DSSP file (Angstrom, degrees, kcal/mol; ACC not computed):
  #  RESIDUE AA STRUCTURE BP1 BP2  ACC     N-H-->O    O-->H-N    N-H-->O    O-->H-N    TCO  KAPPA ALPHA  PHI   PSI    X-CA   Y-CA   Z-CA
    1    1 A M     >        0   0    0      0, 0.0     4,-2.0     0, 0.0     3,-0.3   0.000 360.0 360.0 360.0 -35.3    0.0    0.0    0.0
    2    2 A A  H  >  +     0   0    0      1,-0.2     4,-2.5     2,-0.2     5,-0.2   0.834 360.0  58.4 -64.6 -31.1    2.9    2.4    0.7
    3    3 A G  H  > S+     0   0    0      2,-0.2     4,-2.1     1,-0.2    -1,-0.2   0.884 105.8  47.9 -65.2 -38.4    4.1    1.9   -2.8
    4    4 A I  H  > S+     0   0    0     -3,-0.3     4,-2.4     2,-0.2    -2,-0.2   0.919 112.5  48.3 -68.0 -43.7    0.8    3.1   -4.2
    5    5 A V  H  X S+     0   0    0     -4,-2.0     4,-2.4     1,-0.2    -2,-0.2   0.916 112.6  48.8 -62.8 -43.1    0.8    6.2   -1.9
    6    6 A N  H  X S+     0   0    0     -4,-2.5     4,-2.6     1,-0.2    -1,-0.2   0.894 110.0  52.2 -63.5 -40.2    4.4    6.9   -2.9
    7    7 A Y  H  X S+     0   0    0     -4,-2.1     4,-2.3     2,-0.2    -2,-0.2   0.920 110.5  47.3 -61.6 -44.9    3.6    6.6   -6.6
    8    8 A V  H  X S+     0   0    0     -4,-2.4     4,-2.4     2,-0.2    -2,-0.2   0.916 112.2  49.9 -64.7 -43.2    0.7    9.0   -6.3
    9    9 A K  H  X S+     0   0    0     -4,-2.4     4,-2.2     1,-0.2    -2,-0.2   0.926 112.7  46.8 -60.9 -45.1    2.8   11.6   -4.3
   10   10 A E  H  X S+     0   0    0     -4,-2.6     4,-2.4     2,-0.2    -1,-0.2   0.867 110.1  54.0 -66.1 -36.0    5.6   11.3   -6.9
   11   11 A S  H  X S+     0   0    0     -4,-2.3     4,-2.3     2,-0.2    -2,-0.2   0.934 110.2  45.8 -63.6 -45.8    3.1   11.7   -9.8
   12   12 A F  H  X S+     0   0    0     -4,-2.4     4,-2.0     2,-0.2    -2,-0.2   0.887 112.1  52.0 -64.7 -38.2    1.6   14.9   -8.3
   13   13 A E  H  X S+     0   0    0     -4,-2.2     4,-2.1     2,-0.2     5,-0.3   0.906 110.0  48.9 -64.2 -41.0    5.1   16.3   -7.6
   14   14 A E  H  X>S+     0   0    0     -4,-2.4     4,-2.4     1,-0.2     5,-0.8   0.909 110.2  51.0 -65.1 -41.5    6.1   15.6  -11.3
   15   15 A L  H  <5S+     0   0    0     -4,-2.3     4,-0.4     1,-0.2    -1,-0.2   0.873 113.7  46.0 -61.8 -36.3    2.9   17.3  -12.5
   16   16 A R  H  <5S+     0   0    0     -4,-2.0    -2,-0.2    -5,-0.2    -1,-0.2   0.852 128.4  20.5 -76.2 -34.9    3.7   20.3  -10.3
   17   17 A T  H  <5S+     0   0    0     -4,-2.1    -3,-0.2    -5,-0.1    -2,-0.2   0.800 126.1  37.9-108.4 -33.9    7.4   20.7  -11.2
   18   18 A N  T  <5S+     0   0    0     -4,-2.4     2,-0.4    -5,-0.3    -3,-0.2   0.578  92.0  88.6-103.1 -10.3    8.3   18.9  -14.5
   19   19 A V      < -     0   0    0     -5,-0.8     2,-0.8    -4,-0.4    -4,-0.0  -0.750  67.0-140.6 -94.6 133.9    5.3   19.6  -16.7
   20   20 A T        -     0   0    0     -2,-0.4     2,-0.2     0, 0.0    -3,-0.0  -0.836  25.3-153.8 -91.9 111.0    5.1   22.7  -18.9
   21   21 A W        -     0   0    0     -2,-0.8     3,-0.1     1,-0.1     0, 0.0  -0.573  18.0-109.2 -88.2 147.6    1.5   23.9  -18.7
   22   22 A T        -     0   0    0     -2,-0.2    -1,-0.1     1,-0.1     5,-0.1  -0.501  45.5 -98.1 -68.7 138.8   -0.2   25.9  -21.3
   23   23 A P     >  -     0   0    0      0, 0.0     4,-2.3     0, 0.0     5,-0.2  -0.270  32.3-116.2 -58.3 149.1   -0.8   29.5  -20.2
   24   24 A W  H  > S+     0   0    0      1,-0.2     4,-2.3     2,-0.2     5,-0.2   0.879 112.7  52.1 -57.8 -43.9   -4.4   30.1  -19.0
   25   25 A A  H  > S+     0   0    0      1,-0.2     4,-2.3     2,-0.2    -1,-0.2   0.902 111.4  47.0 -62.6 -41.1   -5.3   32.6  -21.8
   26   26 A E  H  > S+     0   0    0      2,-0.2     4,-2.7     1,-0.2     5,-0.2   0.888 109.9  53.2 -68.7 -38.0   -4.2   30.2  -24.5
   27   27 A A  H  X S+     0   0    0     -4,-2.3     4,-2.0     2,-0.2    -2,-0.2   0.904 110.6  47.6 -62.8 -40.8   -6.0   27.3  -22.8
   28   28 A Q  H  X S+     0   0    0     -4,-2.3     4,-2.1     2,-0.2    -2,-0.2   0.924 112.4  49.2 -65.0 -44.0   -9.3   29.3  -22.8
   29   29 A R  H  X S+     0   0    0     -4,-2.3     4,-2.2     1,-0.2    -2,-0.2   0.925 112.6  46.9 -62.0 -45.1   -8.8   30.3  -26.4
   30   30 A L  H  X S+     0   0    0     -4,-2.7     4,-2.4     1,-0.2    -1,-0.2   0.848 109.0  55.4 -67.5 -33.4   -8.2   26.8  -27.5
   31   31 A T  H  X S+     0   0    0     -4,-2.0     4,-2.3    -5,-0.2    -1,-0.2   0.910 108.6  47.9 -63.6 -41.8  -11.2   25.6  -25.6
   32   32 A I  H  X S+     0   0    0     -4,-2.1     4,-2.6     2,-0.2    -2,-0.2   0.907 110.6  51.7 -65.1 -41.7  -13.4   28.0  -27.4
   33   33 A V  H  X S+     0   0    0     -4,-2.2     4,-2.5     1,-0.2     5,-0.2   0.927 111.2  47.3 -60.8 -45.1  -11.9   26.9  -30.8
   34   34 A V  H  X S+     0   0    0     -4,-2.4     4,-2.2     1,-0.2    -1,-0.2   0.905 112.2  50.2 -63.8 -41.4  -12.6   23.3  -30.0
   35   35 A A  H  X S+     0   0    0     -4,-2.3     4,-2.1     2,-0.2    -2,-0.2   0.919 111.5  48.0 -63.2 -43.8  -16.2   24.1  -28.8
   36   36 A V  H  X S+     0   0    0     -4,-2.6     4,-2.5     1,-0.2    -2,-0.2   0.937 113.6  46.0 -64.1 -46.8  -16.9   26.1  -32.0
   37   37 A F  H  X S+     0   0    0     -4,-2.5     4,-2.7     1,-0.2    -1,-0.2   0.844 110.2  55.0 -66.7 -31.8  -15.6   23.4  -34.3
   38   38 A S  H  X S+     0   0    0     -4,-2.2     4,-2.4    -5,-0.2    -1,-0.2   0.914 110.0  46.2 -64.7 -42.0  -17.5   20.7  -32.3
   39   39 A I  H  X S+     0   0    0     -4,-2.1     4,-2.3     2,-0.2    -2,-0.2   0.930 113.9  48.0 -65.4 -45.2  -20.7   22.6  -32.9
   40   40 A I  H  X S+     0   0    0     -4,-2.5     4,-2.1     1,-0.2    -2,-0.2   0.924 113.7  47.5 -61.2 -44.5  -20.0   23.1  -36.6
   41   41 A F  H  X S+     0   0    0     -4,-2.7     4,-2.5     1,-0.2    -1,-0.2   0.901 110.9  50.9 -65.3 -41.1  -19.1   19.5  -37.0
   42   42 A S  H  X S+     0   0    0     -4,-2.4     4,-2.4     1,-0.2    -1,-0.2   0.886 110.0  50.2 -65.8 -36.9  -22.2   18.3  -35.2
   43   43 A L  H  X S+     0   0    0     -4,-2.3     4,-2.4     2,-0.2    -1,-0.2   0.887 110.4  50.3 -65.8 -38.1  -24.4   20.5  -37.4
   44   44 A A  H  X S+     0   0    0     -4,-2.1     4,-2.3     2,-0.2    -2,-0.2   0.922 111.5  47.4 -65.2 -43.8  -22.7   19.1  -40.5
   45   45 A I  H  X S+     0   0    0     -4,-2.5     4,-2.4     1,-0.2    -2,-0.2   0.908 111.6  51.4 -62.9 -42.0  -23.3   15.5  -39.3
   46   46 A W  H  X S+     0   0    0     -4,-2.4     4,-2.5     1,-0.2    -2,-0.2   0.915 109.5  50.8 -60.7 -43.0  -26.9   16.4  -38.5
   47   47 A G  H  X S+     0   0    0     -4,-2.4     4,-2.3     2,-0.2    -2,-0.2   0.915 111.2  46.5 -62.4 -44.4  -27.4   17.9  -42.0
   48   48 A V  H  X S+     0   0    0     -4,-2.3     4,-2.6     2,-0.2    -1,-0.2   0.896 111.6  52.7 -65.0 -39.9  -26.0   14.8  -43.7
   49   49 A D  H  X S+     0   0    0     -4,-2.4     4,-2.4     2,-0.2    -2,-0.2   0.918 110.2  47.4 -61.3 -44.2  -28.2   12.6  -41.5
   50   50 A E  H  X S+     0   0    0     -4,-2.5     4,-2.4     2,-0.2    -2,-0.2   0.902 111.3  51.8 -63.7 -40.8  -31.3   14.5  -42.4
   51   51 A L  H  X S+     0   0    0     -4,-2.3     4,-2.3     1,-0.2    -2,-0.2   0.933 112.1  45.1 -61.4 -47.3  -30.3   14.3  -46.1
   52   52 A F  H  X S+     0   0    0     -4,-2.6     4,-2.8     2,-0.2     5,-0.2   0.883 111.2  53.9 -64.8 -38.2  -29.9   10.5  -45.9
   53   53 A A  H  X S+     0   0    0     -4,-2.4     4,-2.2    -5,-0.2    -2,-0.2   0.923 111.4  44.8 -62.9 -43.6  -33.1   10.2  -44.0
   54   54 A K  H  X S+     0   0    0     -4,-2.4     4,-2.2     2,-0.2    -1,-0.2   0.896 113.4  50.7 -67.4 -39.4  -35.1   12.1  -46.7
   55   55 A A  H  X S+     0   0    0     -4,-2.3     4,-2.3     2,-0.2    -2,-0.2   0.926 112.4  45.9 -64.3 -44.4  -33.4   10.1  -49.5
   56   56 A L  H  X S+     0   0    0     -4,-2.8     4,-2.7     2,-0.2     5,-0.2   0.883 110.5  53.8 -66.6 -37.1  -34.2    6.8  -47.9
   57   57 A S  H  X S+     0   0    0     -4,-2.2     4,-2.1    -5,-0.2    -1,-0.2   0.914 109.6  48.3 -61.5 -42.1  -37.7    7.9  -47.2
   58   58 A L  H  X S+     0   0    0     -4,-2.2     4,-2.2     2,-0.2    -2,-0.2   0.908 111.2  50.1 -64.3 -42.5  -38.1    8.8  -50.9
   59   59 A V  H  X S+     0   0    0     -4,-2.3     4,-2.9     1,-0.2     5,-0.3   0.928 110.8  49.1 -62.7 -45.3  -36.6    5.4  -51.9
   60   60 A Y  H  X>S+     0   0    0     -4,-2.7     4,-2.3     1,-0.2     6,-0.9   0.889 110.8  50.7 -62.7 -38.4  -39.0    3.5  -49.6
   61   61 A K  H  X5S+     0   0    0     -4,-2.1     4,-0.8     4,-0.2    -1,-0.2   0.907 114.8  43.5 -64.7 -40.2  -41.9    5.5  -51.0
   62   62 A M  H  <5S+     0   0    0     -4,-2.2    -2,-0.2    -5,-0.2    -1,-0.2   0.916 123.7  33.9 -71.5 -43.0  -40.9    4.7  -54.6
   63   63 A V  H  <5S+     0   0    0     -4,-2.9    -3,-0.2    -5,-0.2    -2,-0.2   0.928 133.1  23.6 -82.1 -46.9  -40.1    1.0  -54.1
   64   64 A L  H  <5S-     0   0    0     -4,-2.3    -3,-0.2    -5,-0.3    -2,-0.1   0.610  92.6-128.8 -99.3 -13.4  -42.6   -0.1  -51.4
   65   65 A G     <<       0   0    0     -4,-0.8    -4,-0.2    -5,-0.8    -3,-0.1   0.797 360.0 360.0  70.5  27.9  -45.3    2.5  -51.9
   66   66 A I              0   0    0     -6,-0.9    -5,-0.2    -9,-0.1    -1,-0.1   0.465 360.0 360.0 -80.7 360.0  -45.4    3.3  -48.2
């Protein structure tokens, strides 16, 4: 058990001293960029899904007469 506790302590110490963190302003800017592109991508996927749904509906109406 002491090995696990020591591992966690060393991990936190390494995160605090050896990791180069992105500046806060840049992290916020990049977060906004990711959010905007996620929204744009989700809208594009939704649009393609709607297009395929309408196309399949048309095919079913033509073939099966539903």
